[in-house]
Backbone as CSV, one residue per row, in Angstrom:
resi,resn,N_x,N_y,N_z,CA_x,CA_y,CA_z,C_x,C_y,C_z
1,MET,45.887,76.362,4.817,46.331,75.145,5.601,47.738,74.879,5.648
2,THR,48.663,74.743,6.643,50.146,74.209,6.759,50.500,72.601,7.112
3,THR,51.013,72.337,6.549,51.230,70.659,7.033,52.627,70.526,6.888
4,SER,52.843,69.873,8.450,54.310,69.513,8.573,54.505,68.056,8.504
5,THR,55.597,68.000,8.299,55.958,66.907,8.202,57.153,65.913,9.202
6,VAL,56.981,64.919,9.722,58.050,64.486,10.736,58.899,63.359,9.754
7,ASP,60.290,63.737,9.747,61.089,62.733,9.130,61.133,61.460,10.000
8,SER,61.834,60.440,9.317,61.966,59.152,9.773,63.437,59.471,10.651
9,PRO,63.102,58.541,11.811,64.306,58.575,12.893,65.474,58.102,11.729
10,LEU,65.198,56.875,10.891,66.592,56.558,9.965,66.882,57.238,9.146
11,ARG,66.067,58.520,8.870,66.733,59.730,7.771,67.225,60.798,8.560
12,THR,66.820,61.100,9.717,67.354,62.148,10.682,68.475,61.718,11.762
13,ARG,68.976,60.544,11.572,69.858,60.118,12.568,71.295,60.418,11.679
14,SER,72.077,60.938,12.660,73.509,61.606,11.932,74.373,60.512,11.953
15,PRO,75.259,60.627,10.992,76.392,59.812,10.811,77.189,59.606,12.014
16,ARG,77.254,60.596,13.001,78.005,60.651,14.243,76.923,59.803,15.149
17,GLY,75.749,59.790,15.069,75.198,59.071,15.776,75.279,57.315,15.680
18,ARG,75.264,57.277,14.359,75.707,55.760,13.731,76.730,55.268,14.339
19,ALA,77.823,56.093,14.429,78.892,56.040,14.479,79.266,55.371,16.172
20,GLY,78.292,56.266,17.051,78.438,56.104,18.447,77.659,54.808,18.716
21,ARG,76.641,54.794,18.045,75.620,53.317,18.249,76.805,52.171,18.003
22,VAL,77.183,52.109,16.652,78.353,51.197,16.366,79.585,51.032,17.168
23,LEU,79.851,52.022,17.782,80.939,51.947,18.752,80.396,51.119,20.163
24,ARG,79.389,51.827,20.467,78.590,50.878,21.716,78.444,49.517,21.707
25,TYR,77.938,48.956,20.621,78.019,47.490,19.768,79.192,46.658,20.291
26,VAL,80.433,47.536,19.821,81.354,47.072,19.473,82.173,46.645,21.330
27,LEU,81.986,47.871,21.767,82.282,47.848,23.034,81.827,46.764,24.033
28,LEU,80.025,46.340,23.480,79.423,45.451,24.399,80.137,44.142,23.971
29,VAL,80.236,43.907,22.479,80.877,42.644,22.264,82.232,42.259,22.922
30,VAL,82.726,43.159,22.959,84.368,42.995,23.753,84.120,42.883,25.315
31,LEU,83.153,43.386,25.465,82.959,43.175,27.047,82.109,41.852,27.425
32,ALA,81.325,41.380,26.500,80.884,39.714,26.655,82.141,38.853,26.339
33,CYS,82.716,39.301,25.425,84.190,38.237,25.146,84.911,38.079,26.784
34,VAL,85.091,39.141,27.383,85.875,39.232,28.242,85.454,38.455,29.281
35,VAL,84.289,38.752,29.503,83.162,37.814,30.663,83.159,36.506,30.062
36,LEU,82.625,36.203,29.072,82.590,34.804,28.620,83.683,34.002,28.560
37,GLY,84.774,34.878,27.978,85.927,34.044,27.630,86.594,32.713,28.301
38,PRO,86.662,33.430,29.809,87.143,32.586,30.696,86.244,31.470,31.280
39,LEU,84.857,31.288,31.255,83.875,30.360,31.244,84.232,29.674,29.998
40,TYR,84.175,30.243,28.955,84.454,29.191,27.571,85.568,28.123,27.712
41,TRP,86.910,28.947,28.283,88.230,28.316,28.432,87.971,27.243,29.514
42,LEU,87.406,27.539,30.775,87.055,26.616,31.464,86.327,25.303,31.040
43,ALA,85.224,25.663,30.311,84.325,24.331,29.776,84.917,23.768,28.979
44,SER,85.414,24.225,28.112,86.204,23.612,26.991,88.101,22.830,27.606
45,SER,88.442,23.252,28.136,89.362,22.808,29.146,88.928,21.263,29.855
46,ALA,87.775,21.363,30.303,87.273,20.302,30.884,86.960,18.916,30.046
47,LEU,86.914,19.067,28.612,86.763,18.443,27.432,87.971,17.909,26.989
48,LYS,88.961,18.474,27.344,90.500,18.410,26.762,91.221,17.001,27.356
49,GLN,91.926,16.487,26.473,93.022,15.718,26.842,94.427,16.505,27.465
50,ASN,94.659,16.098,28.226,95.576,17.000,28.766,96.738,17.527,27.856
51,ALA,97.207,16.762,26.901,97.963,17.303,25.785,97.654,18.627,24.908
52,ASP,96.080,18.499,24.849,95.859,19.630,24.113,95.618,20.743,25.366
53,ILE,95.672,20.735,26.625,95.676,21.895,27.578,97.133,22.327,27.304
54,TYR,98.199,21.902,27.051,99.338,22.244,27.422,99.718,23.008,26.063
55,THR,99.277,22.672,25.049,99.646,23.172,23.746,99.752,24.546,23.570
56,TYR,100.569,24.909,22.599,100.676,26.756,22.123,101.108,26.589,20.921
57,PRO,100.283,27.289,19.873,99.154,28.042,20.510,97.962,26.839,20.850
58,PRO,97.180,27.995,21.648,96.087,26.963,22.568,94.925,26.755,21.571
59,THR,94.459,25.479,21.660,93.575,24.597,21.282,91.961,25.353,21.501
60,TRP,91.491,26.004,21.121,90.193,26.676,21.635,88.920,25.588,21.265
61,ILE,89.122,25.054,20.276,87.759,23.713,19.911,88.613,22.398,20.188
62,PRO,88.070,22.073,20.975,88.853,20.522,21.530,88.251,19.840,20.275
63,THR,89.539,18.997,19.491,88.996,18.111,18.466,88.422,16.317,18.814
64,HIS,88.959,16.137,20.159,88.320,14.820,20.893,87.766,15.233,22.175
65,LEU,86.630,15.061,22.547,85.779,15.255,23.847,86.321,14.232,24.780
66,ARG,86.948,14.810,25.704,87.164,13.589,26.671,86.072,13.752,27.881
67,TRP,84.989,13.004,27.787,84.217,13.322,29.092,84.296,12.427,29.993
68,SER,85.450,11.666,30.314,85.785,10.764,31.374,86.467,11.695,32.328
69,ASN,86.827,13.051,32.120,87.165,13.843,32.849,86.391,13.921,34.131
70,PHE,85.332,14.154,34.261,84.322,14.426,35.256,84.129,12.952,35.753
71,VAL,84.496,11.930,35.368,83.987,10.714,36.157,85.631,10.828,36.887
72,ASP,86.683,11.070,36.169,87.645,11.024,37.031,88.020,12.062,38.055
73,ALA,87.302,13.347,38.106,87.092,14.157,38.968,86.504,13.866,40.112
74,TRP,85.308,13.237,39.825,84.278,12.442,40.729,84.863,11.587,41.569
75,HIS,85.512,10.661,41.079,86.407,9.657,42.000,87.650,9.798,42.595
76,ALA,88.295,10.727,41.895,89.391,10.960,42.914,89.225,12.067,44.102
77,ALA,88.095,12.285,44.399,87.909,13.204,45.667,86.477,12.732,45.847
78,PRO,85.907,12.750,47.058,84.177,12.413,47.052,83.593,13.745,47.187
79,PHE,83.467,14.178,45.852,82.604,15.188,45.665,81.102,14.851,46.020
80,GLY,80.300,13.618,46.113,79.429,13.658,46.541,79.220,14.214,47.803
81,ARG,80.110,13.921,48.898,79.967,14.094,50.005,80.402,15.905,50.258
82,PHE,81.257,16.109,49.307,81.415,17.860,49.296,80.174,18.405,48.899
83,PHE,79.549,18.000,47.680,78.559,18.760,47.488,77.243,18.836,48.720
84,LEU,77.093,17.558,49.244,75.886,17.048,50.353,76.213,18.578,51.292
85,ASN,77.794,18.516,51.901,77.779,19.518,52.667,77.563,21.420,52.327
86,SER,77.942,21.125,50.853,77.829,22.837,50.650,76.448,23.155,50.594
87,LEU,75.755,22.180,49.961,74.076,22.023,49.932,73.388,22.299,51.355
88,ILE,73.948,21.660,52.231,73.217,21.942,53.532,73.692,23.337,53.932
89,VAL,75.230,23.518,54.354,75.585,25.187,54.638,75.299,26.451,54.053
90,THR,74.960,26.345,52.711,74.599,26.740,51.842,73.029,27.375,51.904
91,SER,72.135,26.289,51.918,70.972,26.560,52.096,70.322,27.273,53.632
92,ILE,70.957,26.322,54.243,70.344,26.773,55.668,70.866,28.063,55.962
93,GLY,72.457,28.364,55.629,72.867,29.817,56.181,72.393,30.751,55.520
94,THR,72.160,30.663,54.158,71.204,31.477,53.535,70.027,32.155,53.878
95,VAL,68.977,30.743,54.330,67.745,31.149,54.984,67.751,31.939,56.281
96,GLY,68.801,31.385,57.078,69.025,32.071,58.261,69.691,33.482,58.250
97,GLU,70.441,33.727,57.225,70.944,35.111,57.617,69.768,35.857,56.488
98,MET,69.116,35.601,55.613,68.315,36.254,55.316,67.078,36.697,56.285
99,LEU,66.817,35.479,57.004,65.793,36.056,58.079,66.549,36.925,59.120
100,CYS,67.571,37.300,59.679,68.188,38.038,60.284,68.094,39.427,59.689
101,ALA,68.629,39.393,58.681,68.852,40.756,57.601,67.620,41.151,57.844
102,THR,66.211,40.804,57.412,65.058,40.652,57.189,64.552,41.867,58.330
103,LEU,64.682,41.236,59.428,64.302,41.344,60.646,65.271,42.980,61.097
104,CYS,66.001,42.781,61.335,66.948,43.853,61.230,66.516,44.967,60.482
105,ALA,66.734,44.795,58.952,66.298,45.728,58.351,64.748,46.832,58.387
106,TYR,64.273,46.024,58.757,62.626,46.298,58.894,62.692,46.907,60.372
107,ALA,63.312,46.420,61.170,63.522,47.396,62.504,64.026,48.826,62.416
108,PHE,65.360,48.502,61.372,65.933,49.865,61.258,64.938,50.778,60.489
109,ALA,64.279,50.405,59.645,63.475,51.639,58.749,62.374,52.168,59.510
110,PHE,61.557,51.010,60.322,60.194,51.418,60.436,60.091,51.548,62.182
111,LEU,61.272,50.959,62.917,60.955,50.877,64.153,61.492,52.248,64.970
112,ARG,60.949,52.950,66.059,61.555,53.450,66.887,61.869,53.011,68.083
113,PHE,63.346,53.270,68.132,63.821,52.697,69.535,65.341,53.494,69.792
114,PRO,65.653,53.291,70.814,66.724,54.547,71.495,67.805,54.254,70.765
115,PHE,68.658,55.636,70.504,70.099,55.319,69.718,70.171,54.708,68.380
116,LYS,68.812,54.557,67.732,68.624,53.856,66.366,69.840,54.494,65.594
117,LYS,69.951,55.820,65.182,71.142,56.046,64.279,72.324,55.873,64.987
118,VAL,72.769,55.769,66.082,73.887,55.361,66.521,74.460,53.399,66.294
119,LEU,73.287,53.061,66.377,73.403,51.492,66.281,73.558,51.280,64.667
120,PHE,72.934,52.172,63.999,72.964,51.876,62.580,74.478,52.010,62.101
121,GLY,74.922,53.447,62.716,76.228,53.667,62.283,77.578,52.670,62.546
122,VAL,77.017,52.176,63.900,78.039,50.825,64.258,77.776,49.940,62.988
123,LEU,76.750,49.508,62.597,76.267,48.775,61.816,77.561,48.910,60.508
124,LEU,77.074,50.122,60.117,77.787,50.528,58.827,79.452,50.542,59.078
125,GLY,79.879,50.831,60.115,81.156,50.315,60.281,81.670,49.363,60.555
126,ALA,80.763,48.065,60.900,81.269,47.172,60.588,81.575,46.434,59.319
127,MET,80.571,47.123,58.370,81.334,47.021,56.955,82.771,47.192,56.424
128,MET,83.315,48.030,57.133,84.257,48.548,56.955,85.571,47.329,57.558
129,VAL,85.200,46.482,58.262,86.075,45.604,59.111,86.481,44.696,58.231
130,PRO,87.353,44.079,57.638,87.702,42.848,56.750,87.346,41.433,57.611
131,GLY,86.822,40.841,56.994,85.895,39.264,57.504,87.559,38.576,57.951
132,HIS,88.614,38.784,57.494,89.662,38.244,58.254,89.809,38.502,59.359
133,VAL,89.357,39.788,60.229,89.858,39.938,61.441,89.212,39.156,62.237
134,THR,88.090,38.954,61.731,86.797,38.177,62.820,87.228,36.550,62.984
135,LEU,88.368,36.067,62.174,88.665,34.466,62.152,88.874,33.891,63.655
136,LEU,89.963,34.649,64.047,90.360,34.037,65.195,89.234,34.368,66.592
137,PRO,88.566,35.615,66.646,87.893,35.540,67.615,86.659,34.112,67.648
138,ASN,85.955,34.061,66.123,85.014,33.117,65.609,85.687,32.013,66.198
139,TYR,86.737,31.478,65.592,87.071,30.148,65.887,87.482,29.633,67.013
140,LEU,87.693,30.700,68.152,87.908,30.469,69.447,86.625,30.344,70.261
141,THR,85.506,31.125,69.748,84.333,31.086,70.199,83.444,29.541,69.684
142,ILE,83.638,29.233,68.572,83.046,27.847,67.866,83.803,26.879,68.568
143,SER,85.659,27.211,68.942,86.243,25.878,69.972,85.652,25.696,71.012
144,ASP,85.052,26.930,71.633,84.525,26.528,73.200,83.376,25.859,73.190
145,LEU,82.733,26.213,72.056,81.441,25.599,72.292,81.423,24.465,71.507
146,GLY,82.542,23.793,71.222,82.444,22.637,70.708,81.930,21.866,69.574
147,TRP,82.080,23.191,68.489,81.262,22.940,67.472,82.573,22.749,66.252
148,ILE,83.670,22.537,66.743,84.382,22.311,65.571,84.366,20.586,64.824
149,ASN,84.341,21.033,63.256,84.089,20.271,62.333,82.521,19.602,62.347
150,THR,81.914,20.515,62.555,80.155,20.335,62.545,79.610,21.199,61.652
151,TYR,78.151,21.079,61.590,77.400,22.097,60.825,77.027,23.475,61.298
152,PRO,76.776,23.230,62.828,76.521,24.804,63.567,78.166,25.497,63.078
153,GLY,79.258,24.641,63.475,80.347,25.695,63.402,80.515,26.392,62.051
154,LEU,80.133,25.603,60.955,79.887,26.016,59.439,79.000,27.405,59.261
155,ILE,78.062,27.163,59.792,76.604,27.866,59.829,76.775,29.135,60.545
156,VAL,76.684,28.695,61.922,76.280,30.099,62.781,77.059,31.485,62.919
157,PRO,78.332,31.373,62.674,79.300,32.456,62.384,78.904,33.356,61.393
158,GLY,78.271,32.903,60.228,77.955,33.725,59.280,76.592,34.162,59.093
159,LEU,75.779,33.880,60.057,74.036,34.355,59.993,73.944,35.628,60.185
160,GLY,75.176,36.685,60.596,74.861,38.004,60.570,75.477,38.421,59.186
161,SER,74.473,39.588,58.281,75.302,40.150,57.222,74.716,41.388,57.389
162,VAL,76.093,42.419,57.748,75.663,43.697,57.350,75.405,44.023,56.276
163,PHE,75.729,43.685,55.247,75.418,44.066,53.456,74.359,43.880,53.181
164,ALA,73.593,42.515,53.678,72.034,42.455,53.341,71.192,43.132,54.042
165,THR,71.261,43.474,55.294,70.653,44.561,56.024,70.434,45.457,55.861
166,PHE,71.996,46.395,55.654,72.020,47.687,54.568,70.977,47.837,53.308
167,LEU,71.231,46.691,52.667,70.435,46.559,51.361,69.128,46.195,51.635
168,LEU,68.730,45.906,52.413,66.807,45.771,52.323,66.869,46.874,53.359
169,ARG,67.270,47.643,54.373,66.900,48.364,54.622,66.842,49.859,53.726
170,GLN,67.849,49.990,52.938,67.497,51.150,52.038,66.369,51.057,51.326
171,HIS,66.340,49.796,50.825,65.098,49.363,49.937,64.020,49.873,50.337
172,MET,63.673,49.538,51.787,62.370,49.524,52.345,62.155,51.132,52.752
173,LEU,62.833,52.084,52.817,63.123,53.463,52.969,62.111,53.843,51.803
174,THR,62.078,53.153,50.691,61.948,53.879,49.303,60.272,53.407,49.041
175,LEU,59.973,52.243,49.967,58.574,51.832,49.929,57.324,52.924,50.252
176,PRO,56.330,53.359,49.465,55.536,54.512,49.846,54.482,54.421,51.110
177,GLY,54.957,55.495,52.131,54.504,55.838,53.154,53.038,55.601,53.427
178,GLU,52.243,55.626,52.518,51.023,55.549,51.970,50.366,53.914,52.451
179,ILE,51.272,53.353,52.045,50.953,51.847,51.647,50.818,51.442,53.610
180,MET,52.120,52.276,54.247,52.570,51.553,55.422,51.132,52.292,56.261
181,ASP,50.753,53.352,56.057,49.501,54.022,57.064,48.387,53.370,56.440
182,ALA,48.141,53.005,55.437,47.241,52.190,55.067,47.197,50.800,55.999
183,ALA,48.280,50.053,56.242,48.161,49.094,56.846,47.999,49.317,58.688
184,LYS,48.228,50.415,58.928,48.383,50.956,60.479,46.727,51.080,60.679
185,VAL,46.105,51.707,59.346,44.832,51.877,60.053,43.824,50.681,59.933
186,ASP,44.341,49.900,59.079,43.683,48.381,59.292,44.019,47.641,60.093
187,GLY,44.748,48.184,61.365,44.896,47.481,62.644,46.047,46.385,62.287
188,ALA,46.888,46.256,61.362,47.959,45.543,61.183,49.164,45.976,62.120
189,GLY,49.937,44.837,62.673,50.948,44.994,63.408,51.919,44.871,62.551
190,HIS,53.114,44.900,63.317,54.575,45.094,62.888,54.748,43.521,61.852
191,LEU,54.433,42.412,62.579,54.761,41.290,61.981,53.917,40.990,60.587
192,ARG,52.553,41.472,60.968,51.471,41.397,59.920,52.049,42.665,58.453
193,THR,52.608,43.553,58.978,52.765,44.710,57.915,54.026,44.115,57.263
194,MET,55.101,43.636,57.861,56.160,43.078,57.313,55.884,41.924,56.315
195,PHE,55.181,40.884,56.617,54.658,39.619,55.924,53.985,40.081,54.957
196,ARG,53.260,40.791,55.054,51.918,41.084,54.002,51.990,42.173,53.127
197,VAL,52.724,42.961,53.717,53.053,44.654,52.792,54.634,44.660,52.519
198,VAL,55.413,44.412,53.333,56.860,44.889,52.864,57.479,44.065,51.965
199,LEU,57.277,42.859,52.626,57.970,41.585,52.014,57.332,41.298,50.471
200,PRO,56.363,41.039,50.246,55.717,41.098,48.480,56.327,42.344,47.929
201,LEU,56.480,43.532,48.448,56.761,44.830,47.705,58.447,44.630,47.641
202,SER,58.901,43.733,48.592,60.686,43.832,48.251,60.886,42.519,48.054
203,ARG,60.335,41.776,46.976,60.621,40.470,46.393,61.931,40.720,45.682
204,PRO,62.214,41.724,44.551,63.242,41.337,43.670,64.705,41.829,44.517
205,MET,64.401,43.178,45.667,65.634,43.245,46.833,66.116,42.020,47.302
206,LEU,64.881,41.073,47.784,64.885,39.887,48.644,65.955,38.920,47.735
207,VAL,65.343,38.603,46.399,65.988,37.695,45.765,67.173,37.953,45.453
208,THR,67.510,39.584,45.325,69.139,40.201,44.715,69.881,39.864,46.082
209,ALA,69.550,39.867,47.213,70.252,39.676,48.495,70.595,38.259,48.983
210,GLY,69.561,37.281,48.529,69.437,36.111,48.535,70.345,35.650,48.026
211,VAL,70.508,36.347,46.400,71.610,35.443,45.652,73.154,35.517,45.870
212,ILE,73.216,37.118,45.984,74.278,37.440,46.608,74.976,36.754,48.114
213,THR,74.170,36.197,48.873,74.436,35.555,50.072,74.466,34.454,49.647
214,MET,73.988,33.762,49.114,73.946,31.978,48.256,75.293,31.898,47.899
215,VAL,75.816,33.144,46.813,76.839,32.605,45.915,78.063,32.987,46.918
216,GLY,78.169,33.652,48.117,78.970,34.054,49.091,79.557,32.927,49.867
217,LYS,78.557,32.112,50.500,78.242,31.035,51.292,78.960,29.719,50.380
218,TRP,78.594,29.495,49.253,78.663,28.317,47.924,80.380,28.801,47.869
219,ASN,80.649,29.833,47.688,82.075,30.159,47.372,82.811,30.056,48.578
220,ASP,82.483,30.325,49.686,83.476,30.493,50.809,84.419,29.192,51.036
221,PHE,85.696,29.925,51.336,86.902,29.135,51.381,87.655,28.951,52.712
222,ILE,88.175,30.161,52.847,88.505,30.383,54.639,88.281,29.511,55.518
223,TRP,86.831,29.754,55.998,86.086,29.483,56.770,86.086,27.935,57.153
224,PRO,85.202,27.490,55.962,85.319,26.290,56.048,86.932,25.223,56.384
225,LEU,87.833,25.944,55.682,88.953,25.095,55.678,89.907,25.088,57.061
226,ILE,89.372,26.420,58.014,89.625,26.465,59.264,88.821,25.849,60.313
227,VAL,87.559,25.653,60.169,86.752,24.782,61.141,86.482,23.590,60.859
228,THR,86.641,22.957,60.101,86.888,21.396,59.578,88.142,21.064,59.731
229,ASN,88.506,19.540,60.096,89.616,18.877,59.901,89.155,17.458,59.553
230,SER,88.291,17.272,58.840,88.065,15.889,58.430,87.336,16.013,56.865
231,THR,87.846,14.816,56.156,87.189,15.050,54.814,85.593,14.751,54.464
232,THR,85.256,14.440,55.844,83.529,14.136,55.815,82.908,15.779,55.658
233,MET,83.605,16.517,56.285,82.811,17.741,56.740,83.427,19.144,55.560
234,ARG,84.075,18.424,54.373,84.799,19.334,53.782,83.535,19.941,52.685
235,THR,83.634,21.326,52.157,82.748,21.887,51.221,83.347,21.791,49.817
236,VAL,82.752,22.124,48.773,83.000,21.932,47.403,84.374,22.567,47.060
237,PRO,84.464,24.120,47.579,85.777,24.856,47.263,87.020,23.900,47.925
238,ILE,86.831,23.517,49.145,87.860,22.662,49.720,88.154,21.442,49.038
239,GLY,87.223,21.079,48.294,87.465,19.802,47.356,88.249,19.901,46.148
240,LEU,87.791,21.216,45.814,89.116,21.437,44.720,90.507,21.268,44.843
241,LEU,90.603,22.153,45.948,91.879,22.010,46.700,92.546,20.862,46.901
242,PHE,91.572,20.030,47.736,91.407,18.127,47.325,92.104,17.554,46.426
243,LEU,91.315,17.664,45.495,91.601,17.109,44.306,92.922,17.961,43.691
244,LYS,93.175,18.756,43.678,94.697,19.296,43.479,95.564,18.795,43.848
245,THR,95.429,18.720,45.082,96.536,17.705,46.063,96.754,16.002,45.264
246,GLN,95.315,15.588,45.321,95.103,14.249,45.028,96.056,14.286,43.368
247,GLU,95.620,15.090,42.488,95.781,14.965,40.974,97.297,15.513,40.909
248,GLY,97.984,16.147,41.492,98.728,17.383,41.317,98.664,17.956,40.028
249,TYR,99.727,18.091,39.361,99.608,18.831,38.045,99.448,17.988,36.778
250,ASN,99.173,16.925,37.246,99.187,15.590,35.704,98.155,15.678,35.298
251,ASN,96.670,16.239,35.878,95.460,15.762,35.072,94.778,16.877,35.165
252,TRP,95.025,18.115,34.533,94.212,19.706,34.711,92.991,19.547,34.237
253,GLY,92.890,17.962,33.369,91.364,18.236,32.690,90.320,17.851,33.668
254,ALA,91.186,16.830,34.979,89.824,16.366,35.764,89.807,17.983,36.851
255,ILE,90.437,18.420,37.322,90.671,19.752,37.882,89.689,20.783,37.375
256,MET,89.575,21.049,36.032,89.088,21.747,35.414,87.392,21.332,35.287
257,ALA,87.486,20.056,35.227,85.981,19.244,34.893,84.850,19.437,36.632
258,ALA,85.988,19.527,37.734,85.339,19.779,38.961,85.314,20.660,38.813
259,THR,86.022,21.864,38.620,85.477,23.303,38.586,84.291,23.782,37.912
260,VAL,84.145,23.044,36.826,82.637,23.126,36.044,81.408,22.549,36.841
261,LEU,81.813,21.542,37.565,80.849,20.785,38.504,80.209,21.951,39.680
262,VAL,81.333,22.648,40.231,80.717,23.745,41.075,80.433,24.987,40.428
263,VAL,80.788,25.305,39.327,80.312,26.727,38.997,79.189,26.697,38.252
264,VAL,78.607,25.581,37.883,76.944,25.389,37.234,76.209,25.515,38.009
265,PRO,76.030,24.857,39.439,74.901,25.639,40.308,74.672,26.996,40.231
266,VAL,75.803,27.878,40.466,75.825,28.967,40.779,75.187,29.748,39.447
267,LEU,75.778,29.044,38.275,75.173,29.793,37.047,73.555,29.698,36.751
268,VAL,73.192,28.682,37.580,71.799,27.933,37.355,70.832,29.260,38.060
269,VAL,71.419,29.341,39.360,70.571,30.288,40.006,70.724,31.611,39.409
270,PHE,71.764,32.377,39.071,72.007,33.434,38.232,70.908,33.621,36.910
271,PHE,70.968,32.434,36.276,70.178,32.648,34.895,68.960,32.581,35.457
272,PHE,68.174,32.126,36.482,66.678,32.008,36.596,66.320,33.157,37.321
273,ALA,67.355,33.742,38.092,67.057,34.835,38.792,67.565,36.203,38.341
274,GLN,67.961,36.351,37.056,68.351,37.695,36.663,67.582,38.642,36.632
275,ARG,66.445,38.442,36.332,65.206,39.492,36.164,65.108,40.416,37.402
276,GLN,64.613,39.304,38.576,64.727,39.739,39.722,65.925,40.746,40.187
277,ILE,66.915,40.088,40.096,68.010,40.554,40.656,68.378,42.290,39.787
278,VAL,68.040,42.038,38.523,68.178,43.746,37.463,67.000,44.510,38.270
279,ALA,65.627,43.834,38.665,64.731,45.028,39.359,64.968,45.217,40.639
280,GLY,66.034,44.366,41.398,66.155,44.442,42.621,67.048,45.671,42.960
281,LEU,68.399,45.598,41.894,68.975,47.053,41.883,68.830,48.258,41.527
282,THR,67.769,48.065,40.519,66.990,49.696,40.171,66.119,50.205,40.750
283,GLN,65.490,49.177,41.302,64.437,49.706,42.277,64.441,50.995,43.358
284,GLY,63.961,51.890,43.211,64.548,53.216,44.104,65.275,53.505,43.658
285,ALA,66.032,53.592,42.516,66.988,53.955,42.455,66.653,55.820,41.570
286,THR,65.713,55.956,41.323,64.884,57.224,40.950,64.448,57.969,41.765
287,LYS,64.115,57.032,42.933,63.517,58.002,43.867,64.030,59.381,44.702
288,GLY,63.648,60.544,44.502,64.138,61.467,45.274,63.978,61.959,46.696
C-alpha cells in the first residue's frame, strides 16, 4: 500500500511567492493612500483654523477642531436652497434618464426594427461627441421654450444618456435566452417581460448605471451655470463657486467645510451601493 502526503500550502509556498504577496499588499496600501489621502486632507482642513491650513510643513492632525467652519459655510451662502435644487434635479433627472436608457436598451437588445444596427452605430458615435459641443444648441432650444432659470431647463436636456443605454444593452445581451423563451411561451408581452424578467436580473447593472448617472448630475457644473441666472436656482457645485467669491481666499476652512457637505452624499451612496456596483461591473465579463 502506498500513501501520498499533501504538503501544507504554507510549507510549499516559495519565497518568491511570499515576496510577490507582500509586494501586492504594499501596492494596495500605496493605492489606498493615494485615494484616501485627498479625502483625509479635505476633511481635516474643514476642521482647521486658517493659520493651520497655511502652515508648512503641513499639519496633518488638527490640534484645535473648528466646527464653526461648517456654520460659516452654511450661512455665507444659501446652501439650503442649493441642496434642495440639487436634490430635485438629481433625483428627477436620474429617474428620467434611467427610464429612457432602460427602454432604449431593451429595444436595441430584444426588438426587431429596420436599421437597428445603423441606429445603434449612430448611438455609439454620439458617445464620441464632447458634451460641450451641444451646449449652445441646448441653450438655444431651452431659451426658445422659455425654460431659462427653471427646473425643466436643468433636467430635460440631460434625460438622454448614451452611456447608460450602451451599458444596459450590453448587459441585457448576456441574459440567458432560455428565460426569454420561457416568458414568450407563458404569453408575456414585451413590457411584462422587461419588468418581470429582464429588470430583476439586471438589478446590479441598473444600480451601477444609476449611481454613475446620479454622480454626474450631482457634480454637473457647466450646464447649471449657463442655464440659471439667479441664486435661487443654483445647485451645490455653483454654490461652492459662490462661496469662494463671497469668502475670497481668507476663509479656506469654510470652503473646505462646504466641499465636505457636497461630497458626503455621494460617498454615502457609494458606500451602500458598492456591492451592487461590483456585481454590475463583473456580470457577463466571462460570458463567451
